[in-house]
Structures are given as structure tokens and as C-alpha cells.
N, CA, C and O atoms as a Maestro MAE file, in Angstrom:
{
 s_m_m2io_version
 :::
 2.0.0
}

f_m_ct {
 s_m_title
 :::
 protein
 m_atom[296] {
  # First column is atom index #
  i_m_mmod_type
  r_m_x_coord
  r_m_y_coord
  r_m_z_coord
  i_m_residue_number
  s_m_chain_name
  s_m_pdb_residue_name
  s_m_pdb_atom_name
  i_m_atomic_number
  :::
  1 25 2.883 3.038 1.627 1 A "MET " " N  " 7
  2 3 2.434 1.902 2.384 1 A "MET " " CA " 6
  3 2 2.210 0.730 1.439 1 A "MET " " C  " 6
  4 15 1.540 0.857 0.414 1 A "MET " " O  " 8
  5 25 2.767 -0.379 1.794 2 A "PHE " " N  " 7
  6 3 2.623 -1.584 0.983 2 A "PHE " " CA " 6
  7 2 1.699 -2.603 1.646 2 A "PHE " " C  " 6
  8 15 1.590 -3.733 1.169 2 A "PHE " " O  " 8
  9 25 1.042 -2.230 2.721 3 A "LEU " " N  " 7
  10 3 0.179 -3.168 3.438 3 A "LEU " " CA " 6
  11 2 -0.819 -3.821 2.495 3 A "LEU " " C  " 6
  12 15 -1.392 -3.138 1.646 3 A "LEU " " O  " 8
  13 25 -1.039 -5.102 2.618 4 A "PRO " " N  " 7
  14 3 -0.600 -6.017 3.677 4 A "PRO " " CA " 6
  15 2 0.752 -6.666 3.402 4 A "PRO " " C  " 6
  16 15 1.078 -7.677 4.024 4 A "PRO " " O  " 8
  17 25 1.537 -6.120 2.498 5 A "PHE " " N  " 7
  18 3 2.833 -6.690 2.142 5 A "PHE " " CA " 6
  19 2 3.952 -5.891 2.796 5 A "PHE " " C  " 6
  20 15 3.727 -4.784 3.286 5 A "PHE " " O  " 8
  21 25 5.159 -6.455 2.803 6 A "ASP " " N  " 7
  22 3 6.327 -5.758 3.330 6 A "ASP " " CA " 6
  23 2 6.832 -4.726 2.332 6 A "ASP " " C  " 6
  24 15 6.433 -4.702 1.168 6 A "ASP " " O  " 8
  25 25 7.724 -3.874 2.832 7 A "TYR " " N  " 7
  26 3 8.412 -2.968 1.927 7 A "TYR " " CA " 6
  27 2 9.192 -3.787 0.900 7 A "TYR " " C  " 6
  28 15 9.528 -4.947 1.138 7 A "TYR " " O  " 8
  29 25 9.469 -3.173 -0.226 8 A "ARG " " N  " 7
  30 3 10.204 -3.868 -1.277 8 A "ARG " " CA " 6
  31 2 11.608 -4.216 -0.802 8 A "ARG " " C  " 6
  32 15 12.288 -3.396 -0.184 8 A "ARG " " O  " 8
  33 25 12.031 -5.435 -1.095 9 A "ARG " " N  " 7
  34 3 13.345 -5.913 -0.660 9 A "ARG " " CA " 6
  35 2 14.482 -5.054 -1.243 9 A "ARG " " C  " 6
  36 15 15.455 -4.765 -0.548 9 A "ARG " " O  " 8
  37 25 14.362 -4.653 -2.497 10 A "ASP " " N  " 7
  38 3 15.431 -3.851 -3.093 10 A "ASP " " CA " 6
  39 2 15.551 -2.489 -2.402 10 A "ASP " " C  " 6
  40 15 16.621 -1.881 -2.428 10 A "ASP " " O  " 8
  41 25 14.478 -2.008 -1.790 11 A "TRP " " N  " 7
  42 3 14.550 -0.757 -1.038 11 A "TRP " " CA " 6
  43 2 15.220 -0.971 0.317 11 A "TRP " " C  " 6
  44 15 16.120 -0.220 0.695 11 A "TRP " " O  " 8
  45 25 14.779 -1.997 1.048 12 A "THR " " N  " 7
  46 3 15.276 -2.197 2.414 12 A "THR " " CA " 6
  47 2 16.689 -2.752 2.437 12 A "THR " " C  " 6
  48 15 17.523 -2.284 3.212 12 A "THR " " O  " 8
  49 25 16.967 -3.730 1.611 13 A "ILE " " N  " 7
  50 3 18.292 -4.352 1.603 13 A "ILE " " CA " 6
  51 2 19.235 -3.622 0.650 13 A "ILE " " C  " 6
  52 15 20.341 -3.237 1.031 13 A "ILE " " O  " 8
  53 25 18.789 -3.436 -0.587 14 A "GLY " " N  " 7
  54 3 19.651 -2.846 -1.604 14 A "GLY " " CA " 6
  55 2 19.975 -1.381 -1.375 14 A "GLY " " C  " 6
  56 15 21.103 -0.950 -1.616 14 A "GLY " " O  " 8
  57 25 18.993 -0.605 -0.909 15 A "GLU " " N  " 7
  58 3 19.188 0.837 -0.729 15 A "GLU " " CA " 6
  59 2 19.244 1.255 0.735 15 A "GLU " " C  " 6
  60 15 19.385 2.439 1.042 15 A "GLU " " O  " 8
  61 25 19.134 0.286 1.636 16 A "ASN " " N  " 7
  62 3 19.235 0.531 3.078 16 A "ASN " " CA " 6
  63 2 18.224 1.566 3.567 16 A "ASN " " C  " 6
  64 15 18.539 2.400 4.416 16 A "ASN " " O  " 8
  65 25 17.029 1.507 3.033 17 A "ARG " " N  " 7
  66 3 15.963 2.397 3.521 17 A "ARG " " CA " 6
  67 2 15.383 1.771 4.793 17 A "ARG " " C  " 6
  68 15 14.964 0.614 4.780 17 A "ARG " " O  " 8
  69 25 15.360 2.511 5.854 18 A "SER " " N  " 7
  70 3 14.939 1.978 7.155 18 A "SER " " CA " 6
  71 2 13.627 2.598 7.612 18 A "SER " " C  " 6
  72 15 13.515 3.061 8.747 18 A "SER " " O  " 8
  73 25 12.662 2.607 6.752 19 A "TRP " " N  " 7
  74 3 11.370 3.165 7.119 19 A "TRP " " CA " 6
  75 2 10.634 2.209 8.048 19 A "TRP " " C  " 6
  76 15 10.825 0.995 7.974 19 A "TRP " " O  " 8
  77 25 9.798 2.751 8.918 20 A "ASN " " N  " 7
  78 3 9.063 1.885 9.844 20 A "ASN " " CA " 6
  79 2 7.619 2.317 10.047 20 A "ASN " " C  " 6
  80 15 6.906 1.704 10.842 20 A "ASN " " O  " 8
  81 25 7.168 3.356 9.349 21 A "GLU " " N  " 7
  82 3 5.802 3.840 9.542 21 A "GLU " " CA " 6
  83 2 4.778 2.753 9.250 21 A "GLU " " C  " 6
  84 15 3.767 2.639 9.943 21 A "GLU " " O  " 8
  85 25 5.042 1.969 8.238 22 A "GLN " " N  " 7
  86 3 4.101 0.917 7.848 22 A "GLN " " CA " 6
  87 2 3.906 -0.096 8.970 22 A "GLN " " C  " 6
  88 15 2.787 -0.547 9.210 22 A "GLN " " O  " 8
  89 25 4.980 -0.454 9.655 23 A "TYR " " N  " 7
  90 3 4.881 -1.459 10.702 23 A "TYR " " CA " 6
  91 2 4.167 -0.915 11.936 23 A "TYR " " C  " 6
  92 15 3.486 -1.662 12.638 23 A "TYR " " O  " 8
  93 25 4.315 0.360 12.199 24 A "LEU " " N  " 7
  94 3 3.575 0.988 13.298 24 A "LEU " " CA " 6
  95 2 2.078 1.011 12.972 24 A "LEU " " C  " 6
  96 15 1.246 0.699 13.824 24 A "LEU " " O  " 8
  97 25 1.747 1.380 11.740 25 A "LEU " " N  " 7
  98 3 0.347 1.379 11.315 25 A "LEU " " CA " 6
  99 2 -0.230 -0.035 11.365 25 A "LEU " " C  " 6
  100 15 -1.363 -0.228 11.804 25 A "LEU " " O  " 8
  101 25 0.536 -1.011 10.923 26 A "GLN " " N  " 7
  102 3 0.072 -2.397 10.955 26 A "GLN " " CA " 6
  103 2 -0.222 -2.841 12.384 26 A "GLN " " C  " 6
  104 15 -1.240 -3.488 12.628 26 A "GLN " " O  " 8
  105 25 0.640 -2.510 13.318 27 A "ALA " " N  " 7
  106 3 0.422 -2.868 14.719 27 A "ALA " " CA " 6
  107 2 -0.825 -2.176 15.265 27 A "ALA " " C  " 6
  108 15 -1.609 -2.788 15.990 27 A "ALA " " O  " 8
  109 25 -1.009 -0.906 14.920 28 A "LEU " " N  " 7
  110 3 -2.186 -0.165 15.375 28 A "LEU " " CA " 6
  111 2 -3.469 -0.833 14.882 28 A "LEU " " C  " 6
  112 15 -4.404 -1.049 15.653 28 A "LEU " " O  " 8
  113 25 -3.501 -1.152 13.605 29 A "LEU " " N  " 7
  114 3 -4.719 -1.738 13.025 29 A "LEU " " CA " 6
  115 2 -4.942 -3.176 13.467 29 A "LEU " " C  " 6
  116 15 -6.084 -3.606 13.628 29 A "LEU " " O  " 8
  117 25 -3.873 -3.912 13.661 30 A "GLN " " N  " 7
  118 3 -3.989 -5.318 14.016 30 A "GLN " " CA " 6
  119 2 -4.463 -5.519 15.451 30 A "GLN " " C  " 6
  120 15 -5.175 -6.482 15.739 30 A "GLN " " O  " 8
  121 25 -4.082 -4.635 16.338 31 A "PHE " " N  " 7
  122 3 -4.378 -4.835 17.751 31 A "PHE " " CA " 6
  123 2 -5.348 -3.803 18.309 31 A "PHE " " C  " 6
  124 15 -5.355 -3.544 19.513 31 A "PHE " " O  " 8
  125 25 -6.164 -3.216 17.446 32 A "SER " " N  " 7
  126 3 -7.148 -2.254 17.896 32 A "SER " " CA " 6
  127 2 -8.438 -2.442 17.114 32 A "SER " " C  " 6
  128 15 -8.420 -2.633 15.898 32 A "SER " " O  " 8
  129 25 -9.535 -2.387 17.812 33 A "SER " " N  " 7
  130 3 -10.829 -2.482 17.129 33 A "SER " " CA " 6
  131 2 -11.395 -1.080 16.874 33 A "SER " " C  " 6
  132 15 -12.533 -0.945 16.423 33 A "SER " " O  " 8
  133 25 -10.620 -0.053 17.157 34 A "GLY " " N  " 7
  134 3 -11.090 1.318 17.030 34 A "GLY " " CA " 6
  135 2 -10.873 1.947 15.667 34 A "GLY " " C  " 6
  136 15 -11.099 3.145 15.495 34 A "GLY " " O  " 8
  137 25 -10.438 1.156 14.693 35 A "TYR " " N  " 7
  138 3 -10.175 1.685 13.358 35 A "TYR " " CA " 6
  139 2 -10.695 0.714 12.315 35 A "TYR " " C  " 6
  140 15 -10.794 -0.489 12.556 35 A "TYR " " O  " 8
  141 25 -11.026 1.259 11.151 36 A "ARG " " N  " 7
  142 3 -11.379 0.393 10.038 36 A "ARG " " CA " 6
  143 2 -10.660 0.885 8.793 36 A "ARG " " C  " 6
  144 15 -10.468 2.085 8.594 36 A "ARG " " O  " 8
  145 25 -10.274 -0.059 7.974 37 A "ILE " " N  " 7
  146 3 -9.556 0.253 6.749 37 A "ILE " " CA " 6
  147 2 -10.556 0.663 5.684 37 A "ILE " " C  " 6
  148 15 -11.561 -0.014 5.470 37 A "ILE " " O  " 8
  149 25 -10.274 1.780 5.015 38 A "LEU " " N  " 7
  150 3 -11.134 2.250 3.943 38 A "LEU " " CA " 6
  151 2 -10.579 1.872 2.573 38 A "LEU " " C  " 6
  152 15 -11.310 1.358 1.726 38 A "LEU " " O  " 8
  153 25 -9.292 2.123 2.353 39 A "PHE " " N  " 7
  154 3 -8.719 1.844 1.037 39 A "PHE " " CA " 6
  155 2 -7.200 1.857 1.103 39 A "PHE " " C  " 6
  156 15 -6.611 2.723 1.749 39 A "PHE " " O  " 8
  157 25 -6.575 0.914 0.447 40 A "GLY " " N  " 7
  158 3 -5.127 0.867 0.313 40 A "GLY " " CA " 6
  159 2 -4.759 0.869 -1.161 40 A "GLY " " C  " 6
  160 15 -5.067 -0.086 -1.875 40 A "GLY " " O  " 8
  161 25 -4.110 1.919 -1.626 41 A "CYS " " N  " 7
  162 3 -3.804 2.053 -3.054 41 A "CYS " " CA " 6
  163 2 -2.908 0.934 -3.561 41 A "CYS " " C  " 6
  164 15 -3.153 0.392 -4.639 41 A "CYS " " O  " 8
  165 25 -1.881 0.580 -2.812 42 A "ASN " " N  " 7
  166 3 -0.975 -0.478 -3.255 42 A "ASN " " CA " 6
  167 2 -1.692 -1.822 -3.320 42 A "ASN " " C  " 6
  168 15 -1.484 -2.592 -4.258 42 A "ASN " " O  " 8
  169 25 -2.529 -2.108 -2.334 43 A "TYR " " N  " 7
  170 3 -3.282 -3.357 -2.350 43 A "TYR " " CA " 6
  171 2 -4.246 -3.397 -3.533 43 A "TYR " " C  " 6
  172 15 -4.386 -4.432 -4.183 43 A "TYR " " O  " 8
  173 25 -4.903 -2.289 -3.812 44 A "ALA " " N  " 7
  174 3 -5.833 -2.237 -4.947 44 A "ALA " " CA " 6
  175 2 -5.098 -2.541 -6.245 44 A "ALA " " C  " 6
  176 15 -5.613 -3.255 -7.105 44 A "ALA " " O  " 8
  177 25 -3.885 -1.992 -6.384 45 A "PHE " " N  " 7
  178 3 -3.115 -2.259 -7.593 45 A "PHE " " CA " 6
  179 2 -2.710 -3.727 -7.662 45 A "PHE " " C  " 6
  180 15 -2.742 -4.329 -8.735 45 A "PHE " " O  " 8
  181 25 -2.332 -4.303 -6.532 46 A "TYR " " N  " 7
  182 3 -1.956 -5.716 -6.492 46 A "TYR " " CA " 6
  183 2 -3.153 -6.606 -6.847 46 A "TYR " " C  " 6
  184 15 -3.023 -7.561 -7.612 46 A "TYR " " O  " 8
  185 25 -4.293 -6.283 -6.291 47 A "ARG " " N  " 7
  186 3 -5.489 -7.122 -6.448 47 A "ARG " " CA " 6
  187 2 -6.215 -6.882 -7.777 47 A "ARG " " C  " 6
  188 15 -6.772 -7.816 -8.354 47 A "ARG " " O  " 8
  189 25 -6.211 -5.642 -8.263 48 A "PHE " " N  " 7
  190 3 -6.966 -5.277 -9.471 48 A "PHE " " CA " 6
  191 2 -6.058 -4.582 -10.495 48 A "PHE " " C  " 6
  192 15 -6.422 -3.546 -11.050 48 A "PHE " " O  " 8
  193 25 -4.905 -5.145 -10.733 49 A "ARG " " N  " 7
  194 3 -3.880 -4.537 -11.586 49 A "ARG " " CA " 6
  195 2 -4.419 -4.119 -12.959 49 A "ARG " " C  " 6
  196 15 -4.246 -2.968 -13.359 49 A "ARG " " O  " 8
  197 25 -5.055 -5.016 -13.670 50 A "ASN " " N  " 7
  198 3 -5.546 -4.706 -15.017 50 A "ASN " " CA " 6
  199 2 -6.586 -3.596 -15.004 50 A "ASN " " C  " 6
  200 15 -6.583 -2.733 -15.881 50 A "ASN " " O  " 8
  201 25 -7.465 -3.612 -14.027 51 A "GLU " " N  " 7
  202 3 -8.486 -2.585 -13.933 51 A "GLU " " CA " 6
  203 2 -7.870 -1.213 -13.666 51 A "GLU " " C  " 6
  204 15 -8.287 -0.214 -14.251 51 A "GLU " " O  " 8
  205 25 -6.870 -1.172 -12.777 52 A "ILE " " N  " 7
  206 3 -6.193 0.090 -12.460 52 A "ILE " " CA " 6
  207 2 -5.482 0.622 -13.711 52 A "ILE " " C  " 6
  208 15 -5.583 1.807 -14.027 52 A "ILE " " O  " 8
  209 25 -4.772 -0.248 -14.412 53 A "ILE " " N  " 7
  210 3 -4.066 0.170 -15.627 53 A "ILE " " CA " 6
  211 2 -5.060 0.714 -16.651 53 A "ILE " " C  " 6
  212 15 -4.781 1.717 -17.309 53 A "ILE " " O  " 8
  213 25 -6.212 0.066 -16.792 54 A "ASN " " N  " 7
  214 3 -7.223 0.535 -17.733 54 A "ASN " " CA " 6
  215 2 -7.780 1.900 -17.326 54 A "ASN " " C  " 6
  216 15 -8.023 2.747 -18.185 54 A "ASN " " O  " 8
  217 25 -7.980 2.117 -16.046 55 A "VAL " " N  " 7
  218 3 -8.521 3.393 -15.567 55 A "VAL " " CA " 6
  219 2 -7.505 4.516 -15.755 55 A "VAL " " C  " 6
  220 15 -7.864 5.616 -16.177 55 A "VAL " " O  " 8
  221 25 -6.240 4.243 -15.443 56 A "ILE " " N  " 7
  222 3 -5.199 5.258 -15.598 56 A "ILE " " CA " 6
  223 2 -5.024 5.599 -17.075 56 A "ILE " " C  " 6
  224 15 -4.789 6.754 -17.430 56 A "ILE " " O  " 8
  225 25 -5.139 4.595 -17.924 57 A "ASN " " N  " 7
  226 3 -5.099 4.793 -19.376 57 A "ASN " " CA " 6
  227 2 -3.836 5.519 -19.837 57 A "ASN " " C  " 6
  228 15 -3.897 6.436 -20.656 57 A "ASN " " O  " 8
  229 25 -2.693 5.096 -19.300 58 A "HIS " " N  " 7
  230 3 -1.413 5.672 -19.704 58 A "HIS " " CA " 6
  231 2 -1.100 5.232 -21.134 58 A "HIS " " C  " 6
  232 15 -1.340 4.074 -21.475 58 A "HIS " " O  " 8
  233 25 -0.573 6.120 -21.979 59 A "PRO " " N  " 7
  234 3 -0.308 5.781 -23.380 59 A "PRO " " CA " 6
  235 2 0.572 4.544 -23.568 59 A "PRO " " C  " 6
  236 15 0.413 3.820 -24.551 59 A "PRO " " O  " 8
  237 25 1.488 4.296 -22.647 60 A "ASN " " N  " 7
  238 3 2.375 3.134 -22.753 60 A "ASN " " CA " 6
  239 2 1.841 1.914 -22.007 60 A "ASN " " C  " 6
  240 15 2.522 0.891 -21.930 60 A "ASN " " O  " 8
  241 25 0.640 2.008 -21.463 61 A "GLY " " N  " 7
  242 3 0.049 0.890 -20.743 61 A "GLY " " CA " 6
  243 2 0.594 0.685 -19.349 61 A "GLY " " C  " 6
  244 15 0.387 -0.373 -18.754 61 A "GLY " " O  " 8
  245 25 1.292 1.683 -18.812 62 A "HIS " " N  " 7
  246 3 1.862 1.566 -17.466 62 A "HIS " " CA " 6
  247 2 0.787 1.794 -16.404 62 A "HIS " " C  " 6
  248 15 -0.214 2.469 -16.644 62 A "HIS " " O  " 8
  249 25 1.015 1.227 -15.250 63 A "GLY " " N  " 7
  250 3 0.144 1.449 -14.107 63 A "GLY " " CA " 6
  251 2 0.986 1.536 -12.852 63 A "GLY " " C  " 6
  252 15 2.157 1.156 -12.862 63 A "GLY " " O  " 8
  253 25 0.422 2.016 -11.804 64 A "PHE " " N  " 7
  254 3 1.136 2.112 -10.534 64 A "PHE " " CA " 6
  255 2 0.126 2.038 -9.401 64 A "PHE " " C  " 6
  256 15 -1.055 2.337 -9.573 64 A "PHE " " O  " 8
  257 25 0.621 1.632 -8.240 65 A "GLY " " N  " 7
  258 3 -0.262 1.447 -7.111 65 A "GLY " " CA " 6
  259 2 -0.352 2.635 -6.190 65 A "GLY " " C  " 6
  260 15 -1.391 2.875 -5.575 65 A "GLY " " O  " 8
  261 25 0.716 3.373 -6.090 66 A "GLY " " N  " 7
  262 3 0.715 4.468 -5.133 66 A "GLY " " CA " 6
  263 2 0.966 3.956 -3.725 66 A "GLY " " C  " 6
  264 15 1.104 2.751 -3.511 66 A "GLY " " O  " 8
  265 25 1.025 4.854 -2.782 67 A "GLY " " N  " 7
  266 3 1.335 4.467 -1.418 67 A "GLY " " CA " 6
  267 2 0.346 4.970 -0.390 67 A "GLY " " C  " 6
  268 15 0.580 4.837 0.812 67 A "GLY " " O  " 8
  269 25 -0.751 5.543 -0.839 68 A "SER " " N  " 7
  270 3 -1.728 6.076 0.115 68 A "SER " " CA " 6
  271 2 -2.506 4.947 0.784 68 A "SER " " C  " 6
  272 15 -2.797 3.914 0.181 68 A "SER " " O  " 8
  273 25 -2.826 5.184 2.043 69 A "PHE " " N  " 7
  274 3 -3.574 4.198 2.821 69 A "PHE " " CA " 6
  275 2 -4.587 4.973 3.658 69 A "PHE " " C  " 6
  276 15 -4.213 5.830 4.458 69 A "PHE " " O  " 8
  277 25 -5.854 4.673 3.474 70 A "TYR " " N  " 7
  278 3 -6.913 5.419 4.150 70 A "TYR " " CA " 6
  279 2 -7.582 4.539 5.195 70 A "TYR " " C  " 6
  280 15 -7.969 3.404 4.920 70 A "TYR " " O  " 8
  281 25 -7.709 5.083 6.391 71 A "PHE " " N  " 7
  282 3 -8.408 4.381 7.462 71 A "PHE " " CA " 6
  283 2 -9.162 5.386 8.298 71 A "PHE " " C  " 6
  284 15 -8.909 6.589 8.228 71 A "PHE " " O  " 8
  285 25 -10.090 4.885 9.088 72 A "GLN " " N  " 7
  286 3 -10.996 5.760 9.835 72 A "GLN " " CA " 6
  287 2 -11.082 5.299 11.280 72 A "GLN " " C  " 6
  288 15 -11.146 4.103 11.562 72 A "GLN " " O  " 8
  289 25 -11.083 6.254 12.183 73 A "LYS " " N  " 7
  290 3 -11.303 5.941 13.601 73 A "LYS " " CA " 6
  291 2 -12.814 5.717 13.782 73 A "LYS " " C  " 6
  292 15 -13.634 6.527 13.349 73 A "LYS " " O  " 8
  293 25 -13.153 4.612 14.424 74 A "THR " " N  " 7
  294 3 -14.567 4.280 14.622 74 A "THR " " CA " 6
  295 2 -15.025 4.608 16.022 74 A "THR " " C  " 6
  296 15 -16.189 4.391 16.358 74 A "THR " " O  " 8
  :::
 }
 m_bond[295] {
  # First column is bond index #
  i_m_from
  i_m_to
  i_m_order
  :::
  1 1 2 1
  2 2 3 1
  3 3 4 2
  4 3 5 1
  5 5 6 1
  6 6 7 1
  7 7 8 2
  8 7 9 1
  9 9 10 1
  10 10 11 1
  11 11 12 2
  12 11 13 1
  13 13 14 1
  14 14 15 1
  15 15 16 2
  16 15 17 1
  17 17 18 1
  18 18 19 1
  19 19 20 2
  20 19 21 1
  21 21 22 1
  22 22 23 1
  23 23 24 2
  24 23 25 1
  25 25 26 1
  26 26 27 1
  27 27 28 2
  28 27 29 1
  29 29 30 1
  30 30 31 1
  31 31 32 2
  32 31 33 1
  33 33 34 1
  34 34 35 1
  35 35 36 2
  36 35 37 1
  37 37 38 1
  38 38 39 1
  39 39 40 2
  40 39 41 1
  41 41 42 1
  42 42 43 1
  43 43 44 2
  44 43 45 1
  45 45 46 1
  46 46 47 1
  47 47 48 2
  48 47 49 1
  49 49 50 1
  50 50 51 1
  51 51 52 2
  52 51 53 1
  53 53 54 1
  54 54 55 1
  55 55 56 2
  56 55 57 1
  57 57 58 1
  58 58 59 1
  59 59 60 2
  60 59 61 1
  61 61 62 1
  62 62 63 1
  63 63 64 2
  64 63 65 1
  65 65 66 1
  66 66 67 1
  67 67 68 2
  68 67 69 1
  69 69 70 1
  70 70 71 1
  71 71 72 2
  72 71 73 1
  73 73 74 1
  74 74 75 1
  75 75 76 2
  76 75 77 1
  77 77 78 1
  78 78 79 1
  79 79 80 2
  80 79 81 1
  81 81 82 1
  82 82 83 1
  83 83 84 2
  84 83 85 1
  85 85 86 1
  86 86 87 1
  87 87 88 2
  88 87 89 1
  89 89 90 1
  90 90 91 1
  91 91 92 2
  92 91 93 1
  93 93 94 1
  94 94 95 1
  95 95 96 2
  96 95 97 1
  97 97 98 1
  98 98 99 1
  99 99 100 2
  100 99 101 1
  101 101 102 1
  102 102 103 1
  103 103 104 2
  104 103 105 1
  105 105 106 1
  106 106 107 1
  107 107 108 2
  108 107 109 1
  109 109 110 1
  110 110 111 1
  111 111 112 2
  112 111 113 1
  113 113 114 1
  114 114 115 1
  115 115 116 2
  116 115 117 1
  117 117 118 1
  118 118 119 1
  119 119 120 2
  120 119 121 1
  121 121 122 1
  122 122 123 1
  123 123 124 2
  124 123 125 1
  125 125 126 1
  126 126 127 1
  127 127 128 2
  128 127 129 1
  129 129 130 1
  130 130 131 1
  131 131 132 2
  132 131 133 1
  133 133 134 1
  134 134 135 1
  135 135 136 2
  136 135 137 1
  137 137 138 1
  138 138 139 1
  139 139 140 2
  140 139 141 1
  141 141 142 1
  142 142 143 1
  143 143 144 2
  144 143 145 1
  145 145 146 1
  146 146 147 1
  147 147 148 2
  148 147 149 1
  149 149 150 1
  150 150 151 1
  151 151 152 2
  152 151 153 1
  153 153 154 1
  154 154 155 1
  155 155 156 2
  156 155 157 1
  157 157 158 1
  158 158 159 1
  159 159 160 2
  160 159 161 1
  161 161 162 1
  162 162 163 1
  163 163 164 2
  164 163 165 1
  165 165 166 1
  166 166 167 1
  167 167 168 2
  168 167 169 1
  169 169 170 1
  170 170 171 1
  171 171 172 2
  172 171 173 1
  173 173 174 1
  174 174 175 1
  175 175 176 2
  176 175 177 1
  177 177 178 1
  178 178 179 1
  179 179 180 2
  180 179 181 1
  181 181 182 1
  182 182 183 1
  183 183 184 2
  184 183 185 1
  185 185 186 1
  186 186 187 1
  187 187 188 2
  188 187 189 1
  189 189 190 1
  190 190 191 1
  191 191 192 2
  192 191 193 1
  193 193 194 1
  194 194 195 1
  195 195 196 2
  196 195 197 1
  197 197 198 1
  198 198 199 1
  199 199 200 2
  200 199 201 1
  201 201 202 1
  202 202 203 1
  203 203 204 2
  204 203 205 1
  205 205 206 1
  206 206 207 1
  207 207 208 2
  208 207 209 1
  209 209 210 1
  210 210 211 1
  211 211 212 2
  212 211 213 1
  213 213 214 1
  214 214 215 1
  215 215 216 2
  216 215 217 1
  217 217 218 1
  218 218 219 1
  219 219 220 2
  220 219 221 1
  221 221 222 1
  222 222 223 1
  223 223 224 2
  224 223 225 1
  225 225 226 1
  226 226 227 1
  227 227 228 2
  228 227 229 1
  229 229 230 1
  230 230 231 1
  231 231 232 2
  232 231 233 1
  233 233 234 1
  234 234 235 1
  235 235 236 2
  236 235 237 1
  237 237 238 1
  238 238 239 1
  239 239 240 2
  240 239 241 1
  241 241 242 1
  242 242 243 1
  243 243 244 2
  244 243 245 1
  245 245 246 1
  246 246 247 1
  247 247 248 2
  248 247 249 1
  249 249 250 1
  250 250 251 1
  251 251 252 2
  252 251 253 1
  253 253 254 1
  254 254 255 1
  255 255 256 2
  256 255 257 1
  257 257 258 1
  258 258 259 1
  259 259 260 2
  260 259 261 1
  261 261 262 1
  262 262 263 1
  263 263 264 2
  264 263 265 1
  265 265 266 1
  266 266 267 1
  267 267 268 2
  268 267 269 1
  269 269 270 1
  270 270 271 1
  271 271 272 2
  272 271 273 1
  273 273 274 1
  274 274 275 1
  275 275 276 2
  276 275 277 1
  277 277 278 1
  278 278 279 1
  279 279 280 2
  280 279 281 1
  281 281 282 1
  282 282 283 1
  283 283 284 2
  284 283 285 1
  285 285 286 1
  286 286 287 1
  287 287 288 2
  288 287 289 1
  289 289 290 1
  290 290 291 1
  291 291 292 2
  292 291 293 1
  293 293 294 1
  294 294 295 1
  295 295 296 2
  :::
 }
}
């Protein structure tokens, strides 16, 4: 999940990946008050890139966001 961003262009256009789970989840969360977002790994990496890289502490300084997205029914 790349929320709140779109899937990567090189995946959708370049590799013709036609995933749609993210857009279904986005519609569910956008038009329902029955859920709350707990954590989005990709968003955390986008927003706190340096902190994530420091926590992962990879020998080459690499970091990654992951694709997990946690939400809760209220």
C-alpha cells in the first residue's frame, strides 16, 4: 500500500501491474466514518525517511518503507 500516494508509475505503466486493492481501501476509508487509520509503513518512510533509516541501521545505509497498512474498525 502506498497510501496516500498512487502506485509507482514504473510498476503500473512499465510492468503493467494492475493491482487495485489500494484504491478499494482508499474508497472505504474516505467514505466511511467507521474506520480509523493506525499506521501506514510507506507513509512513515516518506514522512520520516531519515529516522526510519537510522532505526533499521542497515550497514549500507539503506531504508525501505514496506507496504503494510493498519486500520481499525471503530
